[in-house]
N, C-alpha and C positions, 0 to 999 in steps of 0.2 A: 385428373386433377389441374388448376392452372397452377405457375409454379408459385405465386404467389401461396398456395396452401400448401403446396407440396413442401417447399421450405420453415412455413409455420408447424410442421406436420413434423417436420424432419428434428425441432426444437423442444416440440412436447413432449407428455408423457415419458418421464426420465427420473432415475430416480437416485444421480450422485452416485461415488465411489464411498470410501471408509474413508474414517479419521487419519489412519496410520501416512495413507498414501498421500493426502495433500500435509500431513508433518512434513514429508519427503521430499514433498516441493516443493514446500516454504523453504528448503534448508537449498537449494537451486543457486536464486538470485546471492545470496551471502558469499555462495563459494564461488562463481561465476565473480563477485569483487575484489573477493580476497587474491582471486589469481590473476588480475588486472591489478592491483598494488602487486601483486610479487615481481607479477614482468617490468614492470614499471623501474623496483629496486633494481632488478637483475641488468638492465638494462644499466642506470647508472654508474653500478658495480661495474658495469664491459666498459664503456664509452669514457668515467666520469664526470657526464653532464646528465643532465633530465633529460627525456624525450618533447625536444625544441617545436617540433613540427605538426603543426594544424591539421593538417591533411592523415596522417600517418596514425597521429594521438584518435583522433572520430574513427580510423577503420579499428583501429585496435579496444578501443571504447564500443563498436559496434559488436565485432565480430565473439567479444567476447563476455560483456553486457547484455547483447540481447539474443546474439543468436542461437544458445542454448536454449534457452528459453524456448525459440520457436519450433525447433527441434523436439524438446520432450515436449511438447506437448500438440508431438504431431509423430512425427516414423519412429522417433524412440520413447514413445511412451508405450512400448510391452515391456522396456527395460528401467521402467519409471524407479525401481526397489535398487536399482544397479548404478543408478546415474550419480547420486552424491558422493559412493565411494569410489567412485571412479575419477572423478576430480580433485579430492578428496585428494585420492594420492598423487595426483598430476600436481599439486598445489603443493605436498608435501616435497613430491622432486624439488622444482623448485627451488624450496626455499633450503632443501639439502645442497641444493646449487651455490646458495647465499655465501649461507653459511660455510660451505670448503672451500669457495674462491675470495674470501675478502684478502684483502693486502695485510702482505706478513706483521709488516705496524701497528697493524690496527688491531689484531688477534692482543683477545685477551680471553681465562678462561667463560666456557659459557655461565657457569654458575653465577661469575661476578653480571653479564650480561641480565640477567634472570635479577639479580637485587637491584642493578642499575635501573631496573623496568617497573618491576616495584614500587620502585621510589618515583616515580617520574610521575611528575606533576600536567596533566594537562591542559590546553587552551577551554576556558570555562563557558566561554562566549558563542561556542559551537558543539552542538553533539550532533557528529555528523550520524549518526545512526536514522536519528530524525527524518533526516532532508532524506538516508535512503531509503526509507521504511516508504515515507510516502511517492518517492519519485517510482520505486519499483510498483506498489499499489498499483501506479497509475500504468507504468509499462506494462503488468503481466491485463488488467483490464484491455487494453490495448491490443493485445495480442488478443484474447479471447473474444472478444466483441467481433471480429470476423472470423478469425480459425474455425467457430462453431459454426460455422455456415459451410463448413467443407468437413465432406466426410472422412479428412484420414487428422481431422480434431474425436476421440474420444468420446462416445456419448454418454460417458459416465462422470467425464467433467464437466458436462454442460447443467444449466441451473434445473434440479429437482421441479418437478409440479405439483407435490402437494409436499412433504417429507423425503427430508435424503440431504445428503453434505457433498452436494457439488462445489465443485471448483469457483466457477463462476458466483454460486449461492457465498463462498466467502469473500468474494472477492468486494462483493455490493456494499458486505458490514464492513470492509476493511477500509473499503474509503470514505466512507465515514466517521470512522476510528478515526482514518490519517488528517480528518479536516478537523477534528475536536483537539487534536495534542496540537495544535499553534494556535489555536482559536484566539480574538483579540485578549477575550477575559484570563485565557492560557498568560500572553505575552505580556497583559498589561505590567509593569510595575511597582512593587507592589507600597515604595513607599509617593506614587501620584493616588491621591487623594481626587475624586470626579463623583459628581453627584449618579445614585447608586443607578439610577433608569437610562445614565450616556450613553451607557452600551448600547444598551437597547435602540434606542432610536436611530445611532448609527449601523445597528446591522441591519434595522427595515429597509435604511435608504442604501444598504452595502448588496442589498439580496435579487436588484432587482436583472442584474445580468441573467443571474441562476429564471429569473423568471422568465424572462424575455426569451432564453435559450429553450428552456419547457413547451410554450407557446412555439414556440421558431420548429423547433421538431415538431410537435402535434399536428400543426399545419402542414408542414410538408410530407410527414408520414400519411395522412390523410388523403392531402392529395394527389400523390405520385402512390397509390395503393402499396404501398408497400408492406412487405412479410411484418410480421407483430406478434409477441404470443400477449394475448389478451391476457391470462391468468397472471402472467408477472405483475401488474401495476394497475389495470385495469382497461376501460375502452380509451381515459382521456388522459390518464394518470402519466408522470414520467419519472426517471431516473433524477430531473435538475429540478422538478418539482419538489420531491422529497429532500433534497440535498437541502434547497431552498428554507424549508419548510420546520425542517429539523433545524436549523442552525436561529433562525428566530424565536423557535418555541423556546430551547436554550439558552438564549441568550436572555430570553424573560424568567424563566424559573434561575439562571447565575444572578437577574436583581434581585428577586427573593431571597434567597434561597444563600445561605455562605458557603462561596467559593469551592472550598476544603471538605464540605461534604456533602460535594457532589456524589461520589460516592455511595452516601443513607437517598440518597434522591436515586439514585440509577436502579436501585438495588425493590427500592417503593414501588417505581414505575415499572419494572420486569415482572415483577411477583403481582404486582394489580391486574394487570394485564392478563397472566396468565388462570392468577382464582377468576375473572371475569369469562377467561376465552374455558374454563371446565366446569365454573359455574351457572354458566346464561347459554342461552343459545346464539350467542356473537360469532363462536367457531363456524356451527353448520351455516349464519349467512356470510361470511366470507368463503367456505366452498363451494356453497350453493347458491348463495342472493337468498331471496327475501321468503321465495315462491317454492324454495326446496326444486329447482330447475335450473340453475346459473342464469336466470334472468339477470340482463344487465338495461332495465327499463329504469330511469331515473339515475340521476349523478351519483348519488351514493350506490345503487347497484350496481352503475356500470363501471365505478372506481373504487370501490371494496375496499381490496389487496391494495393499495395504495394510500388511502387515507387511512385505514386501521394499523395499519406498518408502523405507520410514524408514532407509535408508542415506543414499539420496539427499538426503534433505530435512533427515537430518545434518547434510552435507555443507555445502547451505547456508546452516544456522543459524552454524555453526562459522565459517564465511563472512562471515556478517553479524559476527559478534561481535571478528572482526578490524578489521573496516570498522567498526565502532563503537566501539571504543579506539582509531580511530586519527580519528575523526574529535573525539572527544571531548578531545585536545590541546589544550594551551594555544595558541589562534589567534585574535585578539578584535579583527583591523581587518579591514578592506576590503583590501588587498595580502593580507593572509592565507589569506583564504579562496578568493579570487582565482586566486593559488597551486594552493592547495586541490582546485579545483576543474578546473585545468589538469592536477592528475597524476592525480584520476579521469577524465576526457576518455581520457588516453592510457593508464589501465587497461580501459579500458571498448575501444578501437582494438582492442588485446592481444587479449581474450578476443574479442570478435567476430571474430576472424582465428584461432587455437585454435577457435572452437564450428566456424569453416571446413572445419579439418582434418579435427577430430573429429567431424564429422558425415561428411567425404569417407571417413576409413577406421574408422570405429567402428558404429557407428548415426545414422539420426537420431535428432532429441530426440524425445523420448520420456518424459510428462505419466506415461502407464499403470506402467513402469517407476523410474523417475526415474533416468535413465543421466545418463553423466560428459556428453553435449551437454546435455541439459534443466537441470544443475544450473549448467554456464559459460551460457547463455542468460537462465535465470535470472537473477545475480548479475549478468552482463551487462546487462542490462534494467534492473534495478531499482538500476544506478548509477548508470545515464542518466536513468532516471525521478527522482534523487534531487539530480544536477546541475541539470537544469532549475527545482526548485526553489531552491539556490541562486540562480543568474542569479536567478528570479525577486526574487526577495528584497533582493539588492541594487539590482534595479533599481529596487525601492521605495525603498530605502535613498535614490539617486542622486534621487527624482521629491522624497521628503519634505523633500530639503533645500531644493527650488525654494521650497519651501511654509512659513514657519517657523510650528511650530507644532503644525504636521499630524502625526498617529497613526495610523496603520495596524492593527488587534489582530492577532496570528499574526504579527510581523514582525518585522525588526530593529530595537531602537533605537539611536541614536546615543550616546556614553555618552563623558567625557572618559577624555584616558588617563588605561592603569591607574598603578597605583603597584606598583611591583615589590616595595613592602615589606607586599603587603596580599594577604591569603591569597583563594584565590578557589575555590570550588568548582565542575568543570565537570560538572553531570548532565545529562541531557536532559531535563531538562522543566520548561513553563513558569513561568515566576514573574509575580504582579502585578505588572506595571512600566507598566501602563497604566490605570490608575483603571477608571471605569468600563468603558472600550472592551471589557476584557478579558469582563467579562460577557453582553456583545450581540453575539459573535462565534460562529457554526456552529462555523465545527473545533476553538476549544478547548471546545465543548458537547459534540462527539463524543469528541473525545481524554478526556474526561473518565470517560466511560463507553466505553472502548470495544467490550468482550468483553460488554455488557449492550445495545449497537449493534446487536452481529452477532447475536447471542441472535435479539432482536427482530426483525431482519430474516430469518434463520429462520424460525420460527412464522409470522410475518405470510407470508411465502410460502407455504407452507404451506396456510393458509387462506382465504390468495385461490386456488391450485389445487385446493381442495376444491371452494369456492364457484362459480367459473367453469369456463367451459371454456374454455381458454386458445387453445387451439389453432385454434378457430375467430374468434377474439376479429377484429372488425374492425380500422385505425389508429385512429381515435378515441376508441374504446374503451380502446385497447390502451392509448395516450399518456394519459389519462384514469385509466387504474389505478395506472398504471406512478410520474403525477405526485403521486396522492396515497399512496399504499405510503410512496412516500419521503418527501413531507413531512410525515406521521402520524410515522415517524421517529424525524428532525431532531429536528419540535415536541417530541417524549416529553424527547428529550437536551437541548435549549433549556432546556425548564424547570427540570428536573433540575439544568441548572448554574445557571440565576439563583436557585435557591432553596440552591446551594451543597452539593448530595446526593450521592455518589459512592457509590454501588453497589456497593461491595466488601468481603464479608465474611469475607475469609479472610487 
């Protein structure tokens, strides 16, 4: 068997993992972010100033925000169920140290601090949880697309063949969800009236980089005979094409239907698509081709998974648009965000209950078809992931109140009570409120050039696979390669951010 066929077999015929393991895994990035924030506050407490060295800041960010995720999906995967507890205990230890080492003159009863925290107002122009969510989806995807080719990456985390819930199955849907959270229709100011189809025209011209990248990937994969999993998207289709067409179709739907009713559109799309799968031969066509023998003759047969799964991904996108619009409502206090987190948690519980019912009476989760259970699963886990980041940000706000003058990049700032007569924007974009700290934050750096980060990760993944026999790599070598690969990608983003360069030319 050739090296190409060996690698294709290595990532085929898999069944995924449990919902519980994925949920526990999703708690790791927020815990890493909490740990980084607490360490920065502890540094400020001890030395009376923030960490200003760019070199040490990058090193800290990489070692705390990225490296644990590489270990957790390789050598530490057997103890994944204990990882959140270990990191949470470490964070609790740092918090205890901060609380006990405060200056004597600033000590006030903890009850008073909690009261001040509950009454605190937050910067209304920036929702750090959205940034962290989108960045970490990108980071986890970048780790996964290379790590999956190494034997140290558990096969249960890789994409399931037909039915199942692999970590990488969630990553595809989460990428769609994250893009919709900050789409132009969500960020558009409500007071600005534009022609109904103006956004559609803009989106039509703005997706050309994704189309270009899709064709670039197609030509490069075919020309060098790079290994690929055909049942993932098809013979010619790839994720860049999916991103482009979902974004364009969503813009068309949002031009026709009211934005605040996008959740209704999402439900109708997902349900009607599932009914079509069950009531017609569409499911058989997707899984086995028009002749029942997995034929790939003709464009539709060759790319049936990529083309027909667009309906499911579009439903996820529209659901995320509704979430994005709801998140950007005036919610500028700790109390407001606490209530929002409770509402989201209730929504998650309802979605998981519906997921159980849909899997029992419709179909198991299938990323290959992007069926109704898959859409519900993705939205439920994405909301869970987002809630974790909101809780993390609120915990850091509480800790910053213990140490006056401390600051954490990519985290909420406590501000003065808002003036009701002052007009506020509610766009989910970071603002420069932390001075120099905003220039030495890896989260902000990746957020600034997310598409470039994803593209660079894809190029580096291909390069590593061409140069290295990944399947037979030893553990130490695998960890070294994965860390070098991620550090190089992060370093490029960091340098571009430090020089205030955004490579967006469309």
